[in-house]
C-alpha positions as CSV (number, residue, x, y, z in Angstrom):
1,M,31.0,28.5,108.2
2,R,29.4,32.4,107.6
3,I,27.6,35.0,109.6
4,E,25.8,37.4,108.0
5,I,23.8,40.1,110.0
6,M,22.0,42.2,108.2
7,L,21.1,45.7,110.1
8,D,17.1,47.7,109.4
9,K,18.9,50.8,107.8
10,N,15.4,52.8,109.1
11,H,17.9,52.9,112.4
12,K,20.0,55.2,110.9
13,I,22.9,53.1,112.0
14,S,26.1,55.4,111.0
15,Q,28.6,53.0,109.2
16,P,32.2,53.8,111.9
17,V,29.3,52.2,114.5
18,L,28.4,49.6,111.6
19,D,32.3,48.9,111.6
20,A,32.6,49.2,115.5
21,F,30.0,46.3,115.7
22,H,31.4,44.4,113.4
23,A,35.0,43.8,114.1
24,E,34.1,43.4,117.7
25,V,31.7,40.4,116.8
26,N,34.4,39.2,114.5
27,R,37.0,39.1,117.4
28,R,34.4,37.0,119.3
29,V,33.0,34.8,116.8
30,V,36.8,33.5,115.4
31,A,38.0,33.2,118.5
32,L,35.7,30.6,119.0
33,F,34.8,29.3,115.6
34,P,39.0,30.1,113.9
35,D,37.2,29.4,110.7
36,A,34.0,31.8,110.6
37,V,33.3,34.7,108.2
38,V,31.3,37.0,109.6
39,R,29.6,40.0,107.7
40,V,27.8,42.9,108.4
41,R,25.7,45.3,106.8
42,Q,22.2,47.4,106.3
43,G,19.5,46.8,104.7
44,S,15.5,46.6,104.7
45,H,15.8,44.5,107.7
46,T,17.0,43.0,110.6
47,R,18.1,39.6,110.3
48,I,21.1,36.7,111.3
49,E,21.7,34.0,109.2
50,M,24.6,31.3,110.2
51,P,24.4,29.2,106.9
52,G,26.8,26.4,107.5
53,L,26.4,26.2,111.4
54,K,24.6,23.0,112.2
55,I,25.0,22.2,116.0
56,D,21.9,23.6,118.1
57,E,24.0,24.6,120.5
58,D,26.5,26.2,118.6
59,R,23.8,28.1,117.5
60,R,23.2,29.3,120.8
61,R,26.9,30.4,121.4
62,V,27.0,33.0,118.8
63,N,23.4,34.0,119.6
64,D,24.1,34.7,122.8
65,L,27.5,36.3,121.6
66,L,25.8,38.6,119.6
67,Q,23.4,39.8,122.3
68,N,26.2,40.3,124.3
69,V,28.3,42.3,122.1
70,W,25.1,44.4,120.9
71,E,24.2,44.9,125.0
72,D,28.3,45.4,126.1
73,D,28.7,48.9,124.6
74,S,32.8,49.0,125.8
75,W,33.4,48.2,121.9
76,L,32.3,51.7,120.8
77,H,34.7,53.7,123.0
C-alpha cells in the first residue's frame, strides 16, 4: 500500500517542515500498516492518494491519522 501526499507549493512550506511531517506520518502509518510506503512532496495543489487501500475503514483511519498529525504540531519541535 502507498500513501501519496502532495502539498500545494503556493503555501511555501519549507523543506525541513516537509521532512518532519513526512517522518511523523511515516512513523504513525507504519505502526498501523507495516507494509505501507509514505511519500510527501510539493506540487501544484494539495491532494492525498491511497492506492492499494481498499477497505473504507482503513481509509478513514489513515485520514484521521493524517488530520491528527497536521493539527498536532509537536513533531515540529
